[in-house]
C-alpha positions in Angstrom: 14.6 8.7 -2.6 15.9 5.4 -3.9 18.1 3.8 -6.5 18.6 5.7 -9.8 16.9 4.1 -12.7 16.8 4.8 -16.4 13.2 3.8 -16.7 11.2 5.6 -19.3 7.7 5.2 -17.7 8.0 3.3 -14.4 8.5 6.0 -11.8 7.0 8.7 -13.9 3.8 10.7 -13.4 2.0 9.7 -16.5 -1.5 11.0 -17.2 -4.1 8.8 -15.5 -6.3 6.8 -17.9 -9.5 7.6 -16.1 -8.7 11.2 -15.4 -10.5 12.9 -18.3 -13.7 10.9 -17.8 -13.9 11.8 -14.1 -13.2 15.5 -14.4 -15.7 15.8 -17.3 -18.4 13.8 -15.6 -18.5 10.9 -18.1 -17.3 8.3 -15.6 -20.1 5.9 -14.6 -20.6 5.2 -10.9 -22.9 2.8 -9.2 -25.9 5.2 -9.1 -25.6 6.1 -12.8 -26.8 2.9 -14.3 -30.4 2.6 -15.5 -32.5 0.2 -17.6 -36.0 0.4 -19.2 -38.7 -0.7 -16.9 -36.4 -0.3 -13.9 -37.9 -0.5 -10.4 -36.6 1.3 -7.2 -35.7 -0.7 -4.1 -36.0 0.7 -0.6 -35.3 -0.9 2.8 -37.1 -0.9 6.2 -34.7 -0.5 9.0 -35.1 -1.2 12.7 -35.5 1.8 15.0 -34.3 -0.3 18.0 -30.7 -1.2 18.8 -31.8 -4.6 20.0 -35.2 -6.2 19.5 -36.8 -9.5 18.8 -38.8 -9.5 15.6 -42.1 -11.0 16.5 -43.7 -10.7 13.1 -43.4 -8.8 9.8 -46.7 -8.2 7.8 -46.0 -7.1 4.2 -49.5 -7.6 2.8 -50.5 -3.9 2.8 -47.2 -2.9 1.2 -47.4 -5.6 -1.5 -50.9 -4.3 -2.5 -49.8 -0.6 -2.5 -49.8 1.3 -5.9 -46.6 0.8 -7.9 -45.2 -2.0 -5.6 -44.0 -5.0 -7.6 -42.1 -7.0 -5.0 -41.5 -7.3 -1.2 -39.0 -9.4 0.7 -37.7 -10.2 4.2 -34.9 -12.3 5.5 -36.8 -15.4 4.8 -36.1 -14.9 1.1 -32.4 -15.3 1.6 -30.5 -18.6 2.1 -30.4 -19.7 5.7 -26.9 -20.5 6.8 -26.6 -22.7 9.9 -24.6 -20.9 12.6 -22.4 -23.9 13.4 -20.3 -23.9 10.2 -18.4 -21.0 8.7 -19.4 -20.0 5.1 -16.5 -18.0 3.7 -16.3 -15.7 0.7 -12.8 -14.4 0.8 -12.2 -13.2 4.4 -15.9 -12.7 5.1 -18.2 -15.2 6.8 -21.6 -15.2 5.2 -23.2 -16.6 8.3 -22.8 -13.1 9.6 -22.8 -11.0 6.5 -26.1 -12.4 5.4 -27.7 -11.7 8.7 -26.3 -8.2 8.5 -27.7 -7.7 5.0 -31.1 -8.4 6.5 -32.2 -9.4 10.0 -33.8 -12.7 10.8 -35.1 -13.3 14.3 -33.6 -10.2 15.9 -32.6 -6.7 14.9 -29.2 -6.1 16.4 -28.7 -2.4 15.9 -30.7 0.7 15.0 -30.6 0.7 11.2 -30.5 -3.0 10.8 -32.5 -4.0 7.6 -35.6 -6.0 8.2 -37.5 -5.8 4.9 -37.4 -4.3 1.4 -39.7 -3.3 -1.4 -39.4 -2.6 -5.1 -41.7 -0.1 -6.8 -42.1 1.8 -10.0 -40.8 5.1 -8.4 -38.7 6.0 -5.4 -41.7 7.8 -3.9 -43.9 4.7 -4.2 -41.2 2.6 -2.6 -40.8 5.0 0.2 -44.6 5.1 0.8 -44.7 1.3 0.8 -42.1 1.1 3.6 -44.6 2.8 5.9 -47.1 0.1 5.2 -44.9 -2.8 6.4 -45.9 -3.7 9.9 -43.1 -5.0 12.1 -43.8 -6.1 15.6 -40.7 -5.7 17.8 -40.0 -6.8 21.3 -37.3 -4.3 22.5 -34.4 -6.0 24.4 -31.6 -4.6 26.6 -28.7 -3.4 24.5 -25.0 -2.5 24.9 -22.8 -0.3 22.9 -19.5 0.1 24.8 -16.9 -2.7 24.4 -15.9 -2.9 28.0 -19.6 -3.0 29.1 -20.3 -5.7 26.5 -17.6 -7.9 28.0 -19.1 -7.9 31.5 -20.8 -11.1 32.7 -24.2 -9.3 33.2 -24.2 -7.6 29.8 -27.1 -8.1 27.4 -26.1 -11.0 25.1 -26.6 -10.5 21.4 -26.3 -14.1 20.2 -27.2 -17.2 22.2 -24.9 -19.4 20.0 -21.8 -17.4 20.6 -18.9 -18.8 22.7 -15.4 -17.4 23.1 -13.2 -19.1 20.6 -9.5 -19.4 21.5 -10.1 -19.3 25.3 -10.3 -22.8 26.9 -11.0 -21.2 30.3 -14.1 -19.4 29.1 -17.4 -20.9 30.4 -19.7 -22.7 28.0 -22.3 -20.0 28.0 -23.5 -17.3 25.7 -21.2 -14.3 25.6 -20.4 -11.2 23.6 -16.7 -12.1 23.5 -16.4 -13.8 20.2 -12.8 -14.7 20.4 -9.5 -14.3 22.3 -6.1 -14.5 20.6 -2.6 -14.3 22.0 0.8 -13.6 20.4 3.9 -14.3 22.4 7.7 -13.9 21.7 10.3 -14.6 24.4 9.5 -14.2 28.1 7.6 -11.1 29.0 8.2 -11.4 32.7 12.0 -11.6 32.2 11.9 -8.7 29.9 10.1 -6.4 32.3 12.5 -7.5 35.1 15.3 -6.2 32.9 13.7 -2.8 32.3 14.7 0.4 34.1 11.7 2.3 33.0 8.2 0.8 32.5 5.2 2.9 31.2 1.7 1.4 31.1 -1.2 3.4 29.7 -4.8 2.9 28.7 -6.3 4.2 25.4 -9.8 4.4 24.0 -11.0 5.0 20.4 -14.4 5.5 18.9 -15.9 3.9 15.8 -15.2 6.0 12.8 -16.6 5.7 9.3 -14.6 5.3 6.1 -16.3 8.5 4.8 -16.4 7.6 1.1 -18.2 10.2 -0.9 -20.2 7.7 -3.0 -23.0 5.9 -1.2 -23.6 2.2 -1.9 -25.5 1.7 -5.1 -26.4 -1.1 -7.5 -28.6 -2.1 -10.3 -29.6 -5.8 -10.7 -31.4 -7.4 -13.5 -32.5 -11.0 -13.3 -33.8 -12.3 -16.7 -36.6 -14.8 -17.2 -34.0 -17.6 -17.7 -32.5 -16.9 -14.3 -29.4 -15.2 -15.6 -28.5 -12.0 -13.8 -26.4 -8.9 -14.3 -25.2 -6.8 -11.4 -23.8 -3.3 -11.9 -22.4 -1.8 -8.7 -19.6 0.1 -7.1 -17.5 -2.2 -5.0 -13.9 -3.2 -4.2 -14.4 -6.5 -5.9 -16.9 -7.6 -8.6 -16.0 -11.3 -7.9 -16.8 -10.8 -4.3 -20.1 -9.3 -5.3 -20.9 -12.2 -7.6 -19.9 -14.8 -5.1 -21.6 -13.3 -2.0 -24.8 -12.6 -3.9 -24.9 -16.1 -5.4 -24.4 -17.8 -2.1 -27.0 -15.7 -0.3 -29.7 -16.1 -2.9 -29.0 -19.7 -4.0 -28.0 -18.7 -7.5 -25.2 -20.4 -9.5 -22.0 -18.4 -10.0 -22.3 -18.9 -13.8 -25.7 -17.3 -13.8 -24.4 -14.0 -12.4 -22.4 -11.5 -14.3 -21.0 -8.7 -12.0 -19.9 -5.6 -13.8 -17.8 -3.1 -11.8 -18.6 0.6 -12.0 -16.2 3.4 -11.1 -15.9 3.7 -7.4 -16.3 6.9 -5.5 -14.2 5.9 -2.5 -14.1 2.7 -0.5 -11.1 2.5 1.9 -12.2 -1.0 2.9 -15.8 -0.1 3.3 -16.9 -1.6 0.0 -15.3 -5.0 0.5 -18.6 -6.7 1.2 -22.2 -6.4 0.0 -25.2 -4.6 1.5 -27.7 -4.1 -1.3 -26.9 -6.5 -4.1 -28.5 -9.6 -2.7 -31.6 -7.6 -1.8 -31.9 -6.2 -5.3 -31.3 -9.7 -6.8 -34.3 -11.1 -4.8 -36.5 -8.2 -5.6 -35.6 -8.3 -9.3 -36.2 -12.1 -9.4 -39.6 -11.7 -7.8 -40.7 -8.7 -9.9 -39.3 -9.8 -13.2 -37.8 -6.4 -13.8 -34.4 -4.6 -13.1 -34.2 -3.2 -9.6 -32.0 -0.2 -8.6 -31.0 0.5 -5.0 -29.1 3.6 -3.7 -28.4 4.2 -0.1 -29.0 7.6 1.4 -26.1 9.1 3.4 -28.0 8.4 6.6 -28.3 4.8 5.7 -24.6 4.6 4.9 -23.8 5.8 8.4 -26.5 3.8 10.2 -26.1 0.5 8.4 -22.6 0.1 6.9 -19.5 -0.8 8.6 -17.5 1.8 10.4 -14.2 0.5 11.9 -14.1 -0.7 15.5 -14.1 1.4 18.6 -11.7 0.0 21.2 -10.4 -0.1 24.7 -6.7 -0.9 24.9 -3.8 -1.2 27.3 -0.1 -0.8 26.3 2.9 -1.4 28.5 6.5 -1.1 27.3 9.7 -1.4 29.3 13.2 -0.1 28.3 16.7 0.1 29.8 18.4 3.4 30.5 20.6 2.9 27.4 17.4 3.2 25.2 16.9 -0.4 24.4 13.3 -1.7 24.6 13.3 -5.0 26.4 9.6 -5.9 26.8 6.2 -4.9 25.3 2.8 -6.0 26.3 -0.6 -5.0 24.9 -4.3 -5.9 25.3 -6.7 -4.9 22.6 -10.5 -5.0 23.0 -12.3 -4.3 19.7 -15.9 -3.7 19.0 -16.9 -6.0 16.1 -20.4 -4.5 15.9 -23.4 -6.8 15.8 -21.5 -9.8 14.5 -18.0 -11.2 15.0 -15.2 -10.0 12.8 -13.3 -7.0 14.1 -9.7 -6.3 12.9 -8.3 -7.1 16.4 -6.0 -9.8 15.0 -4.4 -7.4 12.5 -4.0 -4.8 15.3 -2.3 -7.4 17.5 0.1 -8.3 14.7 0.8 -4.7 13.7 1.3 -3.3 17.2 5.0 -3.8 17.8 5.9 -4.8 14.2 8.2 -1.8 13.6 10.5 -2.7 16.5 13.0 -5.4 17.3 11.8 -6.5 20.7 12.8 -9.8 22.3 9.9 -10.2 24.6 6.4 -9.5 23.5 2.9 -10.4 24.4 -0.3 -9.2 22.8 -3.8 -10.3 23.7 -6.8 -9.4 21.5 -10.5 -9.7 22.1 -13.2 -9.6 19.4 -16.4 -8.3 21.1 -19.9 -7.9 19.6 -22.1 -5.0 20.6 -25.3 -3.4 19.3 -23.7 -1.4 16.5 -23.5 -1.8 12.7 -21.2 -4.7 11.9 -17.7 -3.2 11.5 -15.9 -3.4 8.2 -12.3 -2.8 7.1 -11.0 0.7 7.1 -7.6 1.3 5.6 -5.0 -0.9 7.4 -7.7 -2.3 9.6 -6.6 -2.4 13.2 -3.2 -0.9 12.7 -4.0 2.8 13.3 -5.7 1.9 16.6 -2.7 -0.2 17.7 -0.3 2.5 16.6 -2.1 5.2 18.5 -1.4 3.4 21.8 2.0 2.0 21.0 3.5 5.1 19.5 2.1 7.3 22.3 3.9 5.2 24.9 7.1 5.0 22.7 7.1 8.9 22.7 6.6 9.0 26.5 9.4 6.5 27.0 11.8 8.6 24.8 11.0 11.7 26.8 11.4 9.9 30.1 14.8 8.6 28.9 15.7 12.0 27.4 16.4 10.5 24.0 15.3 12.1 20.8 12.1 10.3 19.6 13.6 9.4 16.2 16.9 8.3 17.7 14.9 6.1 20.2 13.0 4.5 17.3 16.2 4.0 15.4 17.8 2.3 18.3 14.9 -0.2 18.4 14.0 -0.4 14.7 13.2 -3.6 13.0 15.5 -4.4 10.1 16.4 -7.2 7.8 16.6 -10.4 9.9 14.4 -9.2 12.7 11.8 -11.7 13.8 8.4 -10.0 14.2 6.4 -11.1 17.2 3.5 -12.2 14.8 5.8 -14.7 13.1 7.9 -13.8 10.1 11.5 -12.9 9.8 11.8 -9.7 7.8 13.5 -9.7 4.4 14.9 -6.3 3.3 12.7 -3.6 4.7 12.9 0.2 4.8 11.8 1.3 8.3 15.2 2.7 9.2 15.3 4.6 6.0 12.0 6.3 6.8 13.3 7.4 10.2 16.5 8.7 8.8 14.7 10.6 6.0 12.3 12.1 8.6 15.3 13.2 10.8 17.0 14.7 7.8 13.9 16.6 6.6 13.9 20.4 7.2 10.6 20.0 9.0 12.2 18.1 11.9 14.7 20.8 12.7 12.5 23.8 11.9 11.8 26.2 14.8 8.3 26.4 16.1 6.5 29.8 15.8 5.2 30.1 19.3 4.8 28.5 22.7 1.4 26.9 21.7 3.0 24.9 18.9 4.3 21.4 19.4 5.9 18.7 17.2 5.2 15.0 17.3 6.6 11.9 15.6 5.0 8.5 15.1 5.6 5.4 12.9 3.3 2.8 11.4 3.2 -0.6 9.8 1.1 -2.6 7.4 1.8 -6.2 6.2 0.7 -5.7 2.6 -0.7 -8.8 0.9 -0.6 -10.7 -2.4 -3.1 -13.2 -3.6 -5.1 -14.0 -6.7 -5.0 -11.7 -9.7 -5.6 -12.1 -13.5 -4.4 -10.0 -16.4 -4.9 -10.0 -20.1 -2.5 -8.0 -22.4 -3.7 -7.7 -26.0 -1.9 -6.1 -29.0 -4.4 -4.4 -31.3 -4.0 -4.5 -35.0 -2.5 -1.0 -35.1 0.2 -1.7 -32.5 -1.6 -0.2 -29.6 -2.1 -2.3 -26.5 -5.0 -3.0 -24.2 -4.4 -4.3 -20.6 -7.3 -5.7 -18.6 -7.2 -6.7 -14.9 -9.8 -7.9 -12.5 -9.5 -5.3 -9.8 -11.6 -2.2 -9.3 -9.3 0.8 -9.4 -9.5 2.7 -6.1 -6.0 4.1 -6.0 -4.5 4.4 -9.5 -3.9 0.8 -10.4 -4.8 1.4 -14.1 -2.2 4.1 -14.4 0.4 1.8 -12.8 -0.5 -1.1 -15.1 -0.1 1.2 -18.1 3.3 2.2 -16.9 4.4 -1.4 -16.5 3.2 -2.5 -19.9 4.6 0.6 -21.7 8.0 0.1 -19.9 8.2 -3.6 -20.7 7.2 -3.2 -24.4 9.2 0.0 -24.8 6.3 2.0 -26.3 4.7 5.3 -25.4 2.3 5.0 -22.5 -0.4 6.8 -24.5 -0.4 3.7 -26.7 -1.6 1.6 -23.8 -5.2 1.5 -22.6 -6.3 0.0 -19.3 -9.6 -1.4 -18.2 -11.2 -3.4 -15.4 -12.9 -6.6 -16.6 -16.2 -8.0 -15.3 -16.6 -11.5 -13.9 -17.3 -12.9 -17.4 -14.3 -11.3 -19.2 -11.3 -11.8 -16.9 -10.1 -14.6 -14.7 -10.8 -14.6 -11.0 -9.2 -11.7 -9.1 -9.5 -11.2 -5.3 -10.8 -7.9 -4.1 -9.0 -4.6 -4.1 -7.7 -4.2 -0.6 -4.8 -4.8 1.7 -2.5 -2.8 -0.5 -2.3 -5.7 -2.8 -3.3 -4.7 -6.3 -0.1 -3.0 -7.7 1.9 -5.9 -6.2 -0.4 -8.8 -7.3 -1.9 -7.4 -10.5 1.5 -5.9 -11.3 3.0 -9.4 -11.2 0.3 -10.8 -13.5 0.6 -7.8 -15.9 4.4 -8.1 -15.9 4.3 -11.8 -16.7 1.6 -11.3 -19.4 3.6 -8.5 -21.0 6.8 -10.6 -21.0 4.9 -13.3 -22.8 3.7 -10.8 -25.4 7.4 -9.8 -25.9 8.3 -13.4 -26.4 5.6 -13.7 -29.0 6.8 -10.5 -30.8 10.3 -11.9 -31.0 8.9 -15.2 -32.4 6.8 -13.2 -35.0 9.9 -11.2 -36.1 11.8 -14.5 -36.3 9.2 -15.9 -38.6 9.3 -12.9 -40.9 13.1 -13.0 -41.0 13.3 -16.8 -41.1 15.7 -17.0 -38.2 15.6 -18.5 -34.7 13.7 -16.4 -32.1 16.7 -16.6 -29.9 18.5 -14.4 -32.5 15.9 -11.6 -31.9 16.1 -8.9 -29.2 13.3 -6.7 -28.1 14.1 -3.1 -27.1 12.7 0.3 -27.5 9.5 -1.1 -28.9 11.2 -2.9 -31.8 12.5 -6.3 -32.7 16.2 -6.2 -33.5 18.5 -8.9 -34.9 20.7 -10.1 -32.1 24.1 -9.4 -33.6 25.6 -9.9 -37.0 24.9 -13.6 -37.0 21.2 -13.0 -37.1 21.3 -11.3 -40.4 21.1 -7.7 -41.7 17.5 -6.9 -41.1 15.8 -3.6 -40.4 14.2 -3.4 -37.0 10.5 -4.1 -36.9 8.2 -2.0 -34.7 5.3 -3.3 -32.6 2.9 -1.7 -35.1 4.6 -3.4 -38.0 4.5 -6.8 -36.3 0.8 -6.3 -35.3 -0.1 -5.5 -38.9 1.4 -8.8 -40.0 0.0 -10.9 -37.2 -2.3 -12.9 -39.4 0.7 -14.0 -41.5 2.7 -15.1 -38.4 0.2 -17.0 -36.3 -2.7 -14.8 -35.5 -3.6 -12.4 -32.6 -0.8 -11.4 -30.2 -2.0 -11.6 -26.7 -1.3 -13.2 -23.3 -3.4 -14.0 -20.3 -1.9 -14.7 -16.9 -3.4 -15.6 -13.6 -1.3 -15.7 -10.4 -1.5 -16.3 -6.7 1.2 -13.8 -6.0 3.4 -14.4 -3.0 6.2 -12.4 -1.4 4.3 -9.2 -0.6 6.7 -7.1 1.5 5.6 -4.9 4.5 5.4 -1.2 4.4 6.6 1.3 7.1 6.0 5.0 7.5 7.3 7.7 9.8 5.3 11.0 10.2 6.2 14.4 11.6 3.4 16.6 12.7 3.2 20.2 14.1 0.1 21.4 15.8 -1.0 24.6 17.4 -3.3 24.4 20.4 -5.8 27.2 21.2 -5.9 27.1 25.0 -9.0 29.2 25.1 -11.2 27.0 22.9 -9.4 23.6 23.0 -9.1 23.6 19.2 -6.1 21.8 17.7 -4.9 23.0 14.4 -2.4 20.9 12.4 -0.1 23.5 10.9 2.6 21.3 9.2 2.8 17.7 8.3 5.4 15.5 6.7 4.8 11.8 5.8 7.8 9.6 4.9 7.1 6.1 3.6 8.9 3.2 1.9 7.0 2.4 -1.3 9.4 -0.2 -2.5 9.2 1.2 -6.0 6.9 4.0 -6.9 5.4 2.9 -10.2 3.4 6.1 -10.4 4.8 8.6 -7.9 1.9 11.0 -8.1 -0.5 8.3 -7.0 1.9 7.2 -4.2 2.0 10.7 -2.9 -1.8 11.0 -3.2 -2.2 7.8 -1.2 0.1 9.1 1.5 -1.7 12.5 1.7 -5.1 10.8 1.7 -4.1 8.6 4.6 -2.8 11.5 6.6 -6.0 13.5 6.0 -8.2 10.6 7.2 -5.9 10.0 10.2 -6.1 13.7 11.2 -9.9 13.5 11.1 -9.8 10.3 13.2 -7.5 12.0 15.7 -9.3 15.3 16.1 -13.0 15.2 15.1 -14.5 11.9 13.9 -16.7 9.7 16.1 -20.0 7.9 16.2 -22.3 9.6 18.8 -25.3 7.7 20.1 -28.3 9.0 22.0 -29.8 7.5 25.1 -32.0 5.2 22.9 -29.0 3.6 21.2 -29.6 5.5 17.9 -26.8 7.3 16.0 -27.1 11.1 16.4 -24.8 12.2 13.7 -25.5 10.2 10.5 -24.4 12.9 8.0 -21.5 15.0 7.0 -22.9 18.1 8.7 -22.6 16.4 12.1 -20.0 13.7 11.5 -17.0 16.0 11.0 -14.5 14.8 8.4 -11.7 17.2 7.6 -12.2 19.7 4.8 -9.5 21.6 3.0 -9.4 24.4 5.5 -8.7 21.9 8.3 -5.5 20.7 6.7 -2.1 22.1 5.9 -0.2 21.2 2.7 1.0 17.7 3.4 4.6 17.1 2.4 5.6 13.6 1.3 8.9 11.8 1.1 8.9 8.6 -0.9 11.6 6.2 0.1 12.3 3.3 -2.2 13.7 0.1 -0.8 12.7 -2.4 -3.5 10.8 -5.6 -2.7 12.9 -8.4 -4.2 9.9 -10.6 -4.7 8.3 -8.4 -7.3 9.6 -7.8 -10.9 9.5 -4.0 -10.3 10.2 -3.9 -6.6 6.7 -3.0 -5.6 5.4 -2.8 -2.0 1.9 -1.7 -1.3 1.4 1.9 -0.3 -2.3 2.6 0.3 -2.7 1.4 3.9 0.2 2.4 6.1 -0.2 6.2 5.8 -3.2 6.1 8.0 -1.4 4.3 10.9 0.8 7.1 12.4 -1.3 10.3 12.3 -3.4 9.8 15.5 -0.3 9.2 17.6 1.7 11.9 15.8 -1.0 14.4 16.6 -1.3 13.3 20.2 2.5 13.5 20.7 2.5 17.0 19.1 -0.2 18.1 21.5 1.9 16.9 24.4 4.9 18.8 23.1 2.8 21.9 22.8 0.9 22.1 26.1 2.0 19.1 28.1 -1.2 17.1 27.8 -1.2 13.3 27.3 -4.5 12.6 25.6 -5.4 9.0 25.3 -9.1 9.1 24.3 -10.0 9.7 20.6 -11.1 12.0 19.1 -9.0 14.8 20.7 -11.9 17.2 20.1 -12.0 20.8 21.5 -14.2 19.9 24.5 -11.9 17.1 25.5 -8.8 19.3 25.1 -10.3 22.2 26.9 -11.5 19.9 29.8 -7.9 18.5 30.1 -6.4 22.0 30.1 -8.8 23.0 32.9 -7.8 20.1 35.2 
């Protein structure tokens, strides 16, 4: 859906530049790199969820056969805890202590030492020789228990930021934030119906297929090269340099292909360790996590305990909304509770809003971003209560949302006044879809609706567009491609130059070959990099017009560029034959030299994305199993530069959201250790768990982008949990508020 265009390539499903390499196995991922004389790095991890490290004796390991280097946290830079040390949004005070423990191990799986040896087997054997003396301490996993005054405290230095009433004493509550709009008490006084509910969610992992992996080579002169899979090679360079004391100019970070990230590869885990080991050993060091290590030691998203209260008049108008979010940050501060608080009521025009958010540490792996971090958890609670209100008021759930939908000019509770947005369009498209009016097959089937929101962001991006001697074009950006950005950049360049997209190649530059570019995340790359690529390509077009003008001996203003050719701009420009891009490239040396443009931007004007989903489930009342039998995702993409990738992002978000809703959770035993650190026991959806996922792409262009782009990758994971929960209620009358809604929970609820 959207405005009709006569674009040749933008909006078309061109063949992806990386597709052939990936399906033939030629693509190079993090674990594929190797060098002569390479060593293997392995990590010792704490078996305790909370323990003081009394001593670490590495002497026996260092003397073991094949071992070339050993390290502990003492080999990394010590960052004082009283001053933030930021690399992008990450605070290295905490990231560095998560990479390797110092005085305490704060979760089962926390790294405490590492070795490098000539073979993986020798490295594994050496781990057994490292003697760590632990003093086990009381521990806490649950967010509500961690907030209690008598809870075991993880950090003596931690005080509650943002709460002047909090005592000046160690606490697990890292921060408190509040958002207000209007007068919440007056709003609820006006309400005819008020519904207040409590919701709980468990930590879930991003579930990327490729474990973390890197190869680091530190040369004798101190210059280092890092090959790794990540969502940002500049982040890898900067974080590694800061943690090891190296200069930025001495580290070259080269991005590999990435086998999934979803926010989980926006920070480092192995690279600083491999750097230190390589520096000590004088040889390249390769480190690859096992799947168990990925689950035990890398960031899931937060678990949470939340309360949502919404009031509405009988005429269907929401007059007040209140929420409290309590998010597990894991072992160190930094949960996405602020994003959850901002996203919670963002789809709606509500005059009176209050949101309170708590960031709480507990003895779990430090949480990391997971696709629209915070928004899915907030949407689960808010959209469940919205559905319950609609039923109480006997209003169709889509009509109820339309009555209260945010639109252009709405002031969001978290601050901004919306420009042109497409939320209403997603609701109308969902209502018009055949799915919404289709009959259900039996009495065990139900239908649910839910909406979602994500800000989308801009930021720093660099691009280089180079015309080759034969008239083909190469475009280089600084962002790892996790969702089709290379294909989108190819479409933009080909469209702007008026050439066939097969004449454009795209690549991701390393930290020495392209200007600084912030990490891939936040649904920012097609917007930000697309802005830089568009500007660079327009500069190339200007150069091409100038080159044609030189050859024709006319003013460049008398030259037009269209359909891949320079044309005289009317009869006054002379009677010249058009010159193709290839012809101009072949004569570049005569007209000024290479034809290229480099642009770096700090892109502003990212526009938010909205989605509305419709879900049908069937509930087996004998086993408690919930099967999703039909699913339709509707989303405003602004402009779908590559529709196939947009649809893939939407379908991928739905698949992950369904897993979050029905199966996925971290399960800990009585000793505080994770019981399901592998895909056999941590149950992500497989093909047989999912229906065909229908998609409807709405296009309400973002006026701040040259091609109308909004980000699309994040918002599709926000609605599914609530959509599934609302469908379960429609099917069997159960209101489930504790994720995952797994068969035992459903069966227990049916039996009560």
